[in-house]
TORKOL-4160 file (C-alpha; in steps of 0.2 Angstrom, whole numbers, padded with zeros to 4 digits, m for minus):
478
<pt num="1" X="0589" Y="0598" Z="0447"/>
<pt num="2" X="0576" Y="0589" Z="0438"/>
<pt num="3" X="0559" Y="0582" Z="0446"/>
<pt num="4" X="0556" Y="0564" Z="0443"/>
<pt num="5" X="0543" Y="0558" Z="0431"/>
<pt num="6" X="0526" Y="0553" Z="0435"/>
<pt num="7" X="0530" Y="0536" Z="0431"/>
<pt num="8" X="0546" Y="0537" Z="0442"/>
<pt num="9" X="0538" Y="0544" Z="0457"/>
<pt num="10" X="0524" Y="0532" Z="0458"/>
<pt num="11" X="0535" Y="0516" Z="0457"/>
<pt num="12" X="0540" Y="0517" Z="0476"/>
<pt num="13" X="0522" Y="0512" Z="0480"/>
<pt num="14" X="0519" Y="0499" Z="0468"/>
<pt num="15" X="0535" Y="0490" Z="0473"/>
<pt num="16" X="0531" Y="0490" Z="0491"/>
<pt num="17" X="0513" Y="0484" Z="0487"/>
<pt num="18" X="0520" Y="0469" Z="0476"/>
<pt num="19" X="0533" Y="0465" Z="0488"/>
<pt num="20" X="0520" Y="0464" Z="0502"/>
<pt num="21" X="0510" Y="0453" Z="0491"/>
<pt num="22" X="0526" Y="0441" Z="0490"/>
<pt num="23" X="0528" Y="0443" Z="0509"/>
<pt num="24" X="0510" Y="0438" Z="0512"/>
<pt num="25" X="0511" Y="0422" Z="0501"/>
<pt num="26" X="0526" Y="0417" Z="0510"/>
<pt num="27" X="0518" Y="0420" Z="0527"/>
<pt num="28" X="0503" Y="0409" Z="0522"/>
<pt num="29" X="0515" Y="0394" Z="0517"/>
<pt num="30" X="0524" Y="0395" Z="0535"/>
<pt num="31" X="0507" Y="0397" Z="0545"/>
<pt num="32" X="0505" Y="0380" Z="0547"/>
<pt num="33" X="0521" Y="0373" Z="0551"/>
<pt num="34" X="0519" Y="0376" Z="0570"/>
<pt num="35" X="0504" Y="0364" Z="0568"/>
<pt num="36" X="0510" Y="0349" Z="0560"/>
<pt num="37" X="0513" Y="0339" Z="0575"/>
<pt num="38" X="0496" Y="0343" Z="0582"/>
<pt num="39" X="0486" Y="0342" Z="0566"/>
<pt num="40" X="0481" Y="0323" Z="0568"/>
<pt num="41" X="0473" Y="0327" Z="0585"/>
<pt num="42" X="0466" Y="0344" Z="0579"/>
<pt num="43" X="0458" Y="0338" Z="0564"/>
<pt num="44" X="0453" Y="0320" Z="0572"/>
<pt num="45" X="0463" Y="0310" Z="0559"/>
<pt num="46" X="0480" Y="0302" Z="0557"/>
<pt num="47" X="0497" Y="0309" Z="0553"/>
<pt num="48" X="0497" Y="0302" Z="0535"/>
<pt num="49" X="0480" Y="0310" Z="0531"/>
<pt num="50" X="0485" Y="0326" Z="0539"/>
<pt num="51" X="0500" Y="0328" Z="0528"/>
<pt num="52" X="0487" Y="0333" Z="0514"/>
<pt num="53" X="0486" Y="0349" Z="0521"/>
<pt num="54" X="0504" Y="0352" Z="0515"/>
<pt num="55" X="0504" Y="0343" Z="0500"/>
<pt num="56" X="0487" Y="0351" Z="0493"/>
<pt num="57" X="0495" Y="0367" Z="0493"/>
<pt num="58" X="0511" Y="0362" Z="0485"/>
<pt num="59" X="0501" Y="0354" Z="0470"/>
<pt num="60" X="0489" Y="0368" Z="0469"/>
<pt num="61" X="0504" Y="0380" Z="0469"/>
<pt num="62" X="0515" Y="0370" Z="0456"/>
<pt num="63" X="0501" Y="0369" Z="0443"/>
<pt num="64" X="0493" Y="0387" Z="0445"/>
<pt num="65" X="0511" Y="0396" Z="0444"/>
<pt num="66" X="0514" Y="0392" Z="0425"/>
<pt num="67" X="0494" Y="0392" Z="0420"/>
<pt num="68" X="0491" Y="0409" Z="0429"/>
<pt num="69" X="0507" Y="0416" Z="0422"/>
<pt num="70" X="0500" Y="0412" Z="0404"/>
<pt num="71" X="0483" Y="0419" Z="0408"/>
<pt num="72" X="0491" Y="0434" Z="0415"/>
<pt num="73" X="0500" Y="0437" Z="0399"/>
<pt num="74" X="0484" Y="0435" Z="0388"/>
<pt num="75" X="0471" Y="0444" Z="0399"/>
<pt num="76" X="0480" Y="0455" Z="0412"/>
<pt num="77" X="0493" Y="0452" Z="0426"/>
<pt num="78" X="0486" Y="0462" Z="0438"/>
<pt num="79" X="0469" Y="0454" Z="0435"/>
<pt num="80" X="0476" Y="0437" Z="0439"/>
<pt num="81" X="0484" Y="0443" Z="0454"/>
<pt num="82" X="0467" Y="0449" Z="0460"/>
<pt num="83" X="0460" Y="0432" Z="0457"/>
<pt num="84" X="0475" Y="0423" Z="0465"/>
<pt num="85" X="0472" Y="0435" Z="0481"/>
<pt num="86" X="0454" Y="0431" Z="0480"/>
<pt num="87" X="0458" Y="0413" Z="0481"/>
<pt num="88" X="0470" Y="0414" Z="0494"/>
<pt num="89" X="0458" Y="0423" Z="0505"/>
<pt num="90" X="0443" Y="0412" Z="0501"/>
<pt num="91" X="0454" Y="0396" Z="0506"/>
<pt num="92" X="0460" Y="0405" Z="0522"/>
<pt num="93" X="0442" Y="0409" Z="0526"/>
<pt num="94" X="0437" Y="0390" Z="0523"/>
<pt num="95" X="0451" Y="0385" Z="0535"/>
<pt num="96" X="0447" Y="0397" Z="0549"/>
<pt num="97" X="0429" Y="0391" Z="0549"/>
<pt num="98" X="0433" Y="0372" Z="0549"/>
<pt num="99" X="0439" Y="0358" Z="0561"/>
<pt num="100" X="0439" Y="0344" Z="0551"/>
<pt num="101" X="0451" Y="0337" Z="0537"/>
<pt num="102" X="0442" Y="0338" Z="0520"/>
<pt num="103" X="0437" Y="0356" Z="0522"/>
<pt num="104" X="0453" Y="0361" Z="0529"/>
<pt num="105" X="0463" Y="0352" Z="0514"/>
<pt num="106" X="0450" Y="0360" Z="0501"/>
<pt num="107" X="0455" Y="0378" Z="0509"/>
<pt num="108" X="0474" Y="0374" Z="0509"/>
<pt num="109" X="0471" Y="0369" Z="0491"/>
<pt num="110" X="0464" Y="0387" Z="0487"/>
<pt num="111" X="0478" Y="0394" Z="0497"/>
<pt num="112" X="0490" Y="0386" Z="0485"/>
<pt num="113" X="0483" Y="0397" Z="0471"/>
<pt num="114" X="0490" Y="0412" Z="0479"/>
<pt num="115" X="0508" Y="0406" Z="0474"/>
<pt num="116" X="0508" Y="0414" Z="0457"/>
<pt num="117" X="0507" Y="0431" Z="0466"/>
<pt num="118" X="0526" Y="0432" Z="0465"/>
<pt num="119" X="0530" Y="0429" Z="0447"/>
<pt num="120" X="0516" Y="0438" Z="0441"/>
<pt num="121" X="0522" Y="0452" Z="0452"/>
<pt num="122" X="0540" Y="0452" Z="0444"/>
<pt num="123" X="0531" Y="0452" Z="0427"/>
<pt num="124" X="0520" Y="0468" Z="0432"/>
<pt num="125" X="0537" Y="0477" Z="0437"/>
<pt num="126" X="0545" Y="0474" Z="0420"/>
<pt num="127" X="0529" Y="0482" Z="0412"/>
<pt num="128" X="0526" Y="0497" Z="0423"/>
<pt num="129" X="0541" Y="0502" Z="0432"/>
<pt num="130" X="0554" Y="0513" Z="0424"/>
<pt num="131" X="0571" Y="0505" Z="0419"/>
<pt num="132" X="0582" Y="0513" Z="0432"/>
<pt num="133" X="0570" Y="0505" Z="0445"/>
<pt num="134" X="0567" Y="0488" Z="0437"/>
<pt num="135" X="0584" Y="0479" Z="0444"/>
<pt num="136" X="0582" Y="0483" Z="0462"/>
<pt num="137" X="0563" Y="0481" Z="0462"/>
<pt num="138" X="0565" Y="0463" Z="0455"/>
<pt num="139" X="0579" Y="0459" Z="0467"/>
<pt num="140" X="0567" Y="0465" Z="0482"/>
<pt num="141" X="0552" Y="0455" Z="0475"/>
<pt num="142" X="0562" Y="0439" Z="0475"/>
<pt num="143" X="0569" Y="0441" Z="0492"/>
<pt num="144" X="0551" Y="0443" Z="0499"/>
<pt num="145" X="0549" Y="0425" Z="0499"/>
<pt num="146" X="0563" Y="0423" Z="0511"/>
<pt num="147" X="0557" Y="0437" Z="0522"/>
<pt num="148" X="0539" Y="0431" Z="0523"/>
<pt num="149" X="0545" Y="0413" Z="0527"/>
<pt num="150" X="0558" Y="0417" Z="0541"/>
<pt num="151" X="0547" Y="0429" Z="0549"/>
<pt num="152" X="0532" Y="0418" Z="0548"/>
<pt num="153" X="0538" Y="0404" Z="0558"/>
<pt num="154" X="0541" Y="0413" Z="0574"/>
<pt num="155" X="0525" Y="0423" Z="0572"/>
<pt num="156" X="0515" Y="0407" Z="0568"/>
<pt num="157" X="0522" Y="0399" Z="0582"/>
<pt num="158" X="0517" Y="0411" Z="0595"/>
<pt num="159" X="0500" Y="0414" Z="0589"/>
<pt num="160" X="0497" Y="0396" Z="0589"/>
<pt num="161" X="0503" Y="0394" Z="0606"/>
<pt num="162" X="0494" Y="0409" Z="0614"/>
<pt num="163" X="0477" Y="0408" Z="0604"/>
<pt num="164" X="0466" Y="0395" Z="0596"/>
<pt num="165" X="0474" Y="0389" Z="0580"/>
<pt num="166" X="0461" Y="0396" Z="0569"/>
<pt num="167" X="0468" Y="0412" Z="0573"/>
<pt num="168" X="0482" Y="0409" Z="0560"/>
<pt num="169" X="0470" Y="0408" Z="0546"/>
<pt num="170" X="0460" Y="0422" Z="0552"/>
<pt num="171" X="0477" Y="0432" Z="0550"/>
<pt num="172" X="0479" Y="0425" Z="0532"/>
<pt num="173" X="0461" Y="0430" Z="0528"/>
<pt num="174" X="0464" Y="0448" Z="0533"/>
<pt num="175" X="0482" Y="0449" Z="0525"/>
<pt num="176" X="0473" Y="0443" Z="0509"/>
<pt num="177" X="0459" Y="0457" Z="0510"/>
<pt num="178" X="0473" Y="0471" Z="0513"/>
<pt num="179" X="0483" Y="0465" Z="0498"/>
<pt num="180" X="0468" Y="0465" Z="0487"/>
<pt num="181" X="0463" Y="0483" Z="0491"/>
<pt num="182" X="0481" Y="0488" Z="0489"/>
<pt num="183" X="0481" Y="0480" Z="0472"/>
<pt num="184" X="0466" Y="0489" Z="0466"/>
<pt num="185" X="0472" Y="0506" Z="0473"/>
<pt num="186" X="0490" Y="0506" Z="0468"/>
<pt num="187" X="0495" Y="0495" Z="0455"/>
<pt num="188" X="0492" Y="0498" Z="0438"/>
<pt num="189" X="0487" Y="0485" Z="0425"/>
<pt num="190" X="0500" Y="0483" Z="0411"/>
<pt num="191" X="0495" Y="0486" Z="0394"/>
<pt num="192" X="0507" Y="0471" Z="0387"/>
<pt num="193" X="0495" Y="0457" Z="0382"/>
<pt num="194" X="0499" Y="0443" Z="0371"/>
<pt num="195" X="0488" Y="0440" Z="0356"/>
<pt num="196" X="0483" Y="0422" Z="0356"/>
<pt num="197" X="0470" Y="0409" Z="0363"/>
<pt num="198" X="0472" Y="0400" Z="0379"/>
<pt num="199" X="0480" Y="0383" Z="0377"/>
<pt num="200" X="0467" Y="0372" Z="0386"/>
<pt num="201" X="0474" Y="0355" Z="0382"/>
<pt num="202" X="0491" Y="0361" Z="0386"/>
<pt num="203" X="0485" Y="0366" Z="0403"/>
<pt num="204" X="0476" Y="0349" Z="0406"/>
<pt num="205" X="0492" Y="0339" Z="0401"/>
<pt num="206" X="0504" Y="0350" Z="0412"/>
<pt num="207" X="0492" Y="0348" Z="0427"/>
<pt num="208" X="0491" Y="0329" Z="0426"/>
<pt num="209" X="0509" Y="0327" Z="0423"/>
<pt num="210" X="0515" Y="0338" Z="0438"/>
<pt num="211" X="0502" Y="0330" Z="0449"/>
<pt num="212" X="0508" Y="0313" Z="0446"/>
<pt num="213" X="0527" Y="0318" Z="0447"/>
<pt num="214" X="0525" Y="0328" Z="0464"/>
<pt num="215" X="0513" Y="0316" Z="0472"/>
<pt num="216" X="0528" Y="0303" Z="0469"/>
<pt num="217" X="0540" Y="0314" Z="0475"/>
<pt num="218" X="0530" Y="0320" Z="0490"/>
<pt num="219" X="0522" Y="0304" Z="0496"/>
<pt num="220" X="0536" Y="0292" Z="0491"/>
<pt num="221" X="0542" Y="0291" Z="0509"/>
<pt num="222" X="0524" Y="0289" Z="0516"/>
<pt num="223" X="0519" Y="0274" Z="0502"/>
<pt num="224" X="0536" Y="0267" Z="0498"/>
<pt num="225" X="0548" Y="0272" Z="0485"/>
<pt num="226" X="0545" Y="0254" Z="0477"/>
<pt num="227" X="0528" Y="0253" Z="0478"/>
<pt num="228" X="0518" Y="0251" Z="0463"/>
<pt num="229" X="0508" Y="0267" Z="0466"/>
<pt num="230" X="0524" Y="0279" Z="0466"/>
<pt num="231" X="0532" Y="0270" Z="0451"/>
<pt num="232" X="0516" Y="0270" Z="0442"/>
<pt num="233" X="0514" Y="0289" Z="0446"/>
<pt num="234" X="0532" Y="0291" Z="0440"/>
<pt num="235" X="0529" Y="0281" Z="0424"/>
<pt num="236" X="0513" Y="0290" Z="0420"/>
<pt num="237" X="0522" Y="0307" Z="0422"/>
<pt num="238" X="0535" Y="0303" Z="0411"/>
<pt num="239" X="0522" Y="0297" Z="0398"/>
<pt num="240" X="0510" Y="0313" Z="0400"/>
<pt num="241" X="0525" Y="0324" Z="0398"/>
<pt num="242" X="0531" Y="0317" Z="0382"/>
<pt num="243" X="0514" Y="0318" Z="0375"/>
<pt num="244" X="0513" Y="0336" Z="0382"/>
<pt num="245" X="0528" Y="0341" Z="0375"/>
<pt num="246" X="0524" Y="0334" Z="0357"/>
<pt num="247" X="0507" Y="0346" Z="0359"/>
<pt num="248" X="0516" Y="0360" Z="0365"/>
<pt num="249" X="0528" Y="0359" Z="0350"/>
<pt num="250" X="0514" Y="0357" Z="0337"/>
<pt num="251" X="0501" Y="0370" Z="0343"/>
<pt num="252" X="0503" Y="0388" Z="0337"/>
<pt num="253" X="0498" Y="0395" Z="0354"/>
<pt num="254" X="0507" Y="0384" Z="0368"/>
<pt num="255" X="0504" Y="0386" Z="0387"/>
<pt num="256" X="0524" Y="0385" Z="0388"/>
<pt num="257" X="0534" Y="0389" Z="0372"/>
<pt num="258" X="0546" Y="0375" Z="0373"/>
<pt num="259" X="0556" Y="0382" Z="0358"/>
<pt num="260" X="0560" Y="0397" Z="0369"/>
<pt num="261" X="0561" Y="0387" Z="0385"/>
<pt num="262" X="0574" Y="0376" Z="0377"/>
<pt num="263" X="0584" Y="0391" Z="0373"/>
<pt num="264" X="0602" Y="0390" Z="0381"/>
<pt num="265" X="0600" Y="0405" Z="0393"/>
<pt num="266" X="0581" Y="0400" Z="0399"/>
<pt num="267" X="0586" Y="0382" Z="0401"/>
<pt num="268" X="0602" Y="0383" Z="0411"/>
<pt num="269" X="0593" Y="0396" Z="0422"/>
<pt num="270" X="0578" Y="0385" Z="0425"/>
<pt num="271" X="0590" Y="0370" Z="0429"/>
<pt num="272" X="0601" Y="0381" Z="0441"/>
<pt num="273" X="0585" Y="0386" Z="0450"/>
<pt num="274" X="0580" Y="0368" Z="0453"/>
<pt num="275" X="0596" Y="0366" Z="0461"/>
<pt num="276" X="0596" Y="0381" Z="0471"/>
<pt num="277" X="0578" Y="0377" Z="0477"/>
<pt num="278" X="0585" Y="0359" Z="0482"/>
<pt num="279" X="0599" Y="0368" Z="0492"/>
<pt num="280" X="0588" Y="0381" Z="0501"/>
<pt num="281" X="0576" Y="0368" Z="0507"/>
<pt num="282" X="0589" Y="0357" Z="0514"/>
<pt num="283" X="0594" Y="0371" Z="0526"/>
<pt num="284" X="0576" Y="0372" Z="0532"/>
<pt num="285" X="0574" Y="0354" Z="0534"/>
<pt num="286" X="0590" Y="0351" Z="0545"/>
<pt num="287" X="0592" Y="0368" Z="0555"/>
<pt num="288" X="0574" Y="0368" Z="0562"/>
<pt num="289" X="0575" Y="0351" Z="0569"/>
<pt num="290" X="0593" Y="0352" Z="0576"/>
<pt num="291" X="0587" Y="0368" Z="0585"/>
<pt num="292" X="0572" Y="0359" Z="0593"/>
<pt num="293" X="0581" Y="0343" Z="0597"/>
<pt num="294" X="0584" Y="0341" Z="0616"/>
<pt num="295" X="0601" Y="0343" Z="0621"/>
<pt num="296" X="0601" Y="0327" Z="0630"/>
<pt num="297" X="0603" Y="0320" Z="0612"/>
<pt num="298" X="0622" Y="0328" Z="0613"/>
<pt num="299" X="0619" Y="0338" Z="0597"/>
<pt num="300" X="0601" Y="0347" Z="0599"/>
<pt num="301" X="0599" Y="0363" Z="0605"/>
<pt num="302" X="0584" Y="0362" Z="0616"/>
<pt num="303" X="0574" Y="0377" Z="0608"/>
<pt num="304" X="0556" Y="0380" Z="0607"/>
<pt num="305" X="0547" Y="0382" Z="0591"/>
<pt num="306" X="0546" Y="0401" Z="0595"/>
<pt num="307" X="0565" Y="0401" Z="0599"/>
<pt num="308" X="0570" Y="0390" Z="0585"/>
<pt num="309" X="0560" Y="0402" Z="0573"/>
<pt num="310" X="0567" Y="0418" Z="0579"/>
<pt num="311" X="0584" Y="0410" Z="0577"/>
<pt num="312" X="0581" Y="0408" Z="0558"/>
<pt num="313" X="0572" Y="0425" Z="0556"/>
<pt num="314" X="0587" Y="0435" Z="0553"/>
<pt num="315" X="0590" Y="0424" Z="0537"/>
<pt num="316" X="0575" Y="0432" Z="0529"/>
<pt num="317" X="0582" Y="0449" Z="0534"/>
<pt num="318" X="0598" Y="0446" Z="0526"/>
<pt num="319" X="0590" Y="0441" Z="0510"/>
<pt num="320" X="0581" Y="0457" Z="0510"/>
<pt num="321" X="0598" Y="0468" Z="0515"/>
<pt num="322" X="0606" Y="0459" Z="0501"/>
<pt num="323" X="0593" Y="0463" Z="0488"/>
<pt num="324" X="0600" Y="0481" Z="0483"/>
<pt num="325" X="0619" Y="0475" Z="0482"/>
<pt num="326" X="0613" Y="0460" Z="0471"/>
<pt num="327" X="0603" Y="0473" Z="0459"/>
<pt num="328" X="0619" Y="0483" Z="0459"/>
<pt num="329" X="0629" Y="0468" Z="0454"/>
<pt num="330" X="0618" Y="0462" Z="0440"/>
<pt num="331" X="0619" Y="0479" Z="0432"/>
<pt num="332" X="0637" Y="0480" Z="0433"/>
<pt num="333" X="0643" Y="0463" Z="0430"/>
<pt num="334" X="0629" Y="0453" Z="0423"/>
<pt num="335" X="0615" Y="0442" Z="0431"/>
<pt num="336" X="0627" Y="0426" Z="0427"/>
<pt num="337" X="0640" Y="0432" Z="0439"/>
<pt num="338" X="0627" Y="0435" Z="0452"/>
<pt num="339" X="0619" Y="0419" Z="0450"/>
<pt num="340" X="0636" Y="0410" Z="0450"/>
<pt num="341" X="0642" Y="0421" Z="0465"/>
<pt num="342" X="0627" Y="0417" Z="0475"/>
<pt num="343" X="0627" Y="0398" Z="0473"/>
<pt num="344" X="0646" Y="0398" Z="0478"/>
<pt num="345" X="0641" Y="0408" Z="0494"/>
<pt num="346" X="0628" Y="0396" Z="0497"/>
<pt num="347" X="0640" Y="0381" Z="0496"/>
<pt num="348" X="0652" Y="0390" Z="0507"/>
<pt num="349" X="0639" Y="0393" Z="0520"/>
<pt num="350" X="0635" Y="0373" Z="0520"/>
<pt num="351" X="0654" Y="0370" Z="0522"/>
<pt num="352" X="0656" Y="0381" Z="0536"/>
<pt num="353" X="0641" Y="0372" Z="0543"/>
<pt num="354" X="0652" Y="0356" Z="0547"/>
<pt num="355" X="0662" Y="0368" Z="0559"/>
<pt num="356" X="0646" Y="0377" Z="0567"/>
<pt num="357" X="0636" Y="0365" Z="0575"/>
<pt num="358" X="0638" Y="0367" Z="0593"/>
<pt num="359" X="0627" Y="0382" Z="0597"/>
<pt num="360" X="0612" Y="0391" Z="0591"/>
<pt num="361" X="0624" Y="0406" Z="0588"/>
<pt num="362" X="0635" Y="0398" Z="0577"/>
<pt num="363" X="0620" Y="0390" Z="0567"/>
<pt num="364" X="0614" Y="0408" Z="0565"/>
<pt num="365" X="0631" Y="0412" Z="0556"/>
<pt num="366" X="0630" Y="0399" Z="0543"/>
<pt num="367" X="0611" Y="0401" Z="0540"/>
<pt num="368" X="0614" Y="0420" Z="0537"/>
<pt num="369" X="0627" Y="0416" Z="0525"/>
<pt num="370" X="0617" Y="0404" Z="0515"/>
<pt num="371" X="0603" Y="0416" Z="0516"/>
<pt num="372" X="0615" Y="0429" Z="0507"/>
<pt num="373" X="0618" Y="0418" Z="0494"/>
<pt num="374" X="0601" Y="0411" Z="0490"/>
<pt num="375" X="0596" Y="0433" Z="0490"/>
<pt num="376" X="0610" Y="0433" Z="0476"/>
<pt num="377" X="0603" Y="0419" Z="0467"/>
<pt num="378" X="0585" Y="0423" Z="0468"/>
<pt num="379" X="0589" Y="0442" Z="0462"/>
<pt num="380" X="0597" Y="0436" Z="0446"/>
<pt num="381" X="0585" Y="0424" Z="0440"/>
<pt num="382" X="0571" Y="0435" Z="0434"/>
<pt num="383" X="0583" Y="0446" Z="0425"/>
<pt num="384" X="0591" Y="0431" Z="0417"/>
<pt num="385" X="0573" Y="0425" Z="0412"/>
<pt num="386" X="0566" Y="0441" Z="0407"/>
<pt num="387" X="0580" Y="0447" Z="0395"/>
<pt num="388" X="0578" Y="0430" Z="0385"/>
<pt num="389" X="0559" Y="0431" Z="0382"/>
<pt num="390" X="0547" Y="0442" Z="0373"/>
<pt num="391" X="0537" Y="0455" Z="0382"/>
<pt num="392" X="0521" Y="0445" Z="0380"/>
<pt num="393" X="0528" Y="0430" Z="0388"/>
<pt num="394" X="0535" Y="0436" Z="0403"/>
<pt num="395" X="0522" Y="0430" Z="0416"/>
<pt num="396" X="0521" Y="0413" Z="0409"/>
<pt num="397" X="0542" Y="0412" Z="0408"/>
<pt num="398" X="0543" Y="0419" Z="0427"/>
<pt num="399" X="0529" Y="0406" Z="0431"/>
<pt num="400" X="0539" Y="0391" Z="0424"/>
<pt num="401" X="0555" Y="0398" Z="0433"/>
<pt num="402" X="0545" Y="0398" Z="0449"/>
<pt num="403" X="0540" Y="0379" Z="0445"/>
<pt num="404" X="0557" Y="0374" Z="0444"/>
<pt num="405" X="0562" Y="0381" Z="0460"/>
<pt num="406" X="0547" Y="0371" Z="0468"/>
<pt num="407" X="0553" Y="0356" Z="0460"/>
<pt num="408" X="0569" Y="0359" Z="0468"/>
<pt num="409" X="0562" Y="0361" Z="0486"/>
<pt num="410" X="0550" Y="0345" Z="0483"/>
<pt num="411" X="0565" Y="0335" Z="0478"/>
<pt num="412" X="0575" Y="0342" Z="0492"/>
<pt num="413" X="0561" Y="0336" Z="0506"/>
<pt num="414" X="0560" Y="0318" Z="0497"/>
<pt num="415" X="0581" Y="0315" Z="0497"/>
<pt num="416" X="0586" Y="0324" Z="0513"/>
<pt num="417" X="0570" Y="0316" Z="0521"/>
<pt num="418" X="0575" Y="0298" Z="0514"/>
<pt num="419" X="0592" Y="0303" Z="0523"/>
<pt num="420" X="0586" Y="0307" Z="0539"/>
<pt num="421" X="0574" Y="0294" Z="0541"/>
<pt num="422" X="0587" Y="0281" Z="0538"/>
<pt num="423" X="0602" Y="0288" Z="0548"/>
<pt num="424" X="0593" Y="0287" Z="0565"/>
<pt num="425" X="0598" Y="0284" Z="0582"/>
<pt num="426" X="0587" Y="0277" Z="0596"/>
<pt num="427" X="0580" Y="0291" Z="0609"/>
<pt num="428" X="0568" Y="0284" Z="0621"/>
<pt num="429" X="0554" Y="0274" Z="0613"/>
<pt num="430" X="0556" Y="0282" Z="0596"/>
<pt num="431" X="0572" Y="0284" Z="0584"/>
<pt num="432" X="0577" Y="0302" Z="0579"/>
<pt num="433" X="0589" Y="0308" Z="0565"/>
<pt num="434" X="0607" Y="0305" Z="0570"/>
<pt num="435" X="0621" Y="0320" Z="0570"/>
<pt num="436" X="0629" Y="0310" Z="0555"/>
<pt num="437" X="0611" Y="0312" Z="0545"/>
<pt num="438" X="0611" Y="0330" Z="0548"/>
<pt num="439" X="0627" Y="0332" Z="0542"/>
<pt num="440" X="0624" Y="0321" Z="0527"/>
<pt num="441" X="0609" Y="0332" Z="0524"/>
<pt num="442" X="0620" Y="0348" Z="0525"/>
<pt num="443" X="0633" Y="0341" Z="0514"/>
<pt num="444" X="0620" Y="0337" Z="0501"/>
<pt num="445" X="0615" Y="0354" Z="0501"/>
<pt num="446" X="0633" Y="0360" Z="0499"/>
<pt num="447" X="0634" Y="0350" Z="0484"/>
<pt num="448" X="0618" Y="0355" Z="0476"/>
<pt num="449" X="0624" Y="0373" Z="0477"/>
<pt num="450" X="0641" Y="0370" Z="0471"/>
<pt num="451" X="0633" Y="0360" Z="0455"/>
<pt num="452" X="0621" Y="0375" Z="0453"/>
<pt num="453" X="0637" Y="0387" Z="0452"/>
<pt num="454" X="0644" Y="0375" Z="0439"/>
<pt num="455" X="0628" Y="0375" Z="0429"/>
<pt num="456" X="0627" Y="0394" Z="0429"/>
<pt num="457" X="0645" Y="0395" Z="0420"/>
<pt num="458" X="0636" Y="0388" Z="0404"/>
<pt num="459" X="0625" Y="0404" Z="0404"/>
<pt num="460" X="0629" Y="0415" Z="0388"/>
<pt num="461" X="0643" Y="0428" Z="0391"/>
<pt num="462" X="0633" Y="0443" Z="0385"/>
<pt num="463" X="0620" Y="0452" Z="0395"/>
<pt num="464" X="0606" Y="0457" Z="0384"/>
<pt num="465" X="0596" Y="0473" Z="0392"/>
<pt num="466" X="0579" Y="0470" Z="0399"/>
<pt num="467" X="0567" Y="0477" Z="0387"/>
<pt num="468" X="0553" Y="0489" Z="0393"/>
<pt num="469" X="0536" Y="0492" Z="0385"/>
<pt num="470" X="0535" Y="0506" Z="0371"/>
<pt num="471" X="0520" Y="0513" Z="0378"/>
<pt num="472" X="0516" Y="0519" Z="0397"/>
<pt num="473" X="0505" Y="0507" Z="0408"/>
<pt num="474" X="0486" Y="0511" Z="0408"/>
<pt num="475" X="0481" Y="0519" Z="0425"/>
<pt num="476" X="0475" Y="0509" Z="0438"/>
<pt num="477" X="0455" Y="0508" Z="0438"/>
<pt num="478" X="0453" Y="0512" Z="0456"/>
């Protein structure tokens, strides 16, 4: 019986640390959720201004993910992961030490720069892990987002109810320090580097275009979808992206290689990612509200924030449990099959939700099924992306795919938010979303997942192998 190679033997700790980094980032995103209703009082501001604590993180993460991905390809992926961790930790410390709006928004913006950790981590895996471990490791890394999101909600609610709200950010700070130390000690730097200069004009153009687009999408409900501000932002985003695209096609070292990204496999995968992200977030928006609405509404479950979080937590565990099966399915049948099957399972889960809205345990059943489909879909996306791009562009390509999912979740928040805001019933002095509104939101999620399955059918039939670096990775500096 032969002993494992050194590269295989140390792959376990590497995967554990990278997955831990993904869970930490996802926890950071959900820590503030229990505070949303209280933020105007806690920060001595109004609800509209308090919402910037969420919007700022979204904008920073959306811009940072593709940009840091390209920087990782050029200057080292672990180095950029450490930079992301440092910014996340600094942002957490600023929030932990602040009690007014502007510094908290600044801290939350810095926390958003931690989001590229996931796409960078997946790219590191491709460079430093042996081929036989790569599929399962990427599936586990992809599922870490769901695990952190699901476990973070009840944890954050419990901490917020039992202690001062600043404790949430002290916890996030400690998590960032731990992940930074582990990255230095365990994860080696990749020896795979792109040999070109950094595209600064492309970065500026992408930043302006994304900020205009996402501001319009996330603030459309507050500012009015037909307002001059929102329409102006959408027009500006269109113009900037057209100019940016022309620049990216002409420059010899683009931030995003649009010729590669326009290839059938990359383009279809990113489009499906937008739809999967849209469908996933629709569940989060609907289920958490139904669980917490009073039973006197006739359809609410009367659960506290902690109870609601605990009912949703098993979904994240299901994503992690599905990841080994997803890796085997990708290896045996191809990533196209896994993505298509995952989207169909999500759609089935939403369909069953129409008949499972009477008790929390029923909602647990269909959320677990939807989470299983998300786990299958997320496990397939890195395999599809990285089998279609050169080794020197993996981080940038993964960053673009993560951006596609973020655009999907932002669009879902806007669309489902409009539905719930317009389909209401009176409840005391304020209107609340109606049962028909929630069911419409679930139907939209089902339709988005079904459309993702149809889009996935356009992927090429062949399954190219995942290339691996020709030379072993350099040893960790620690």
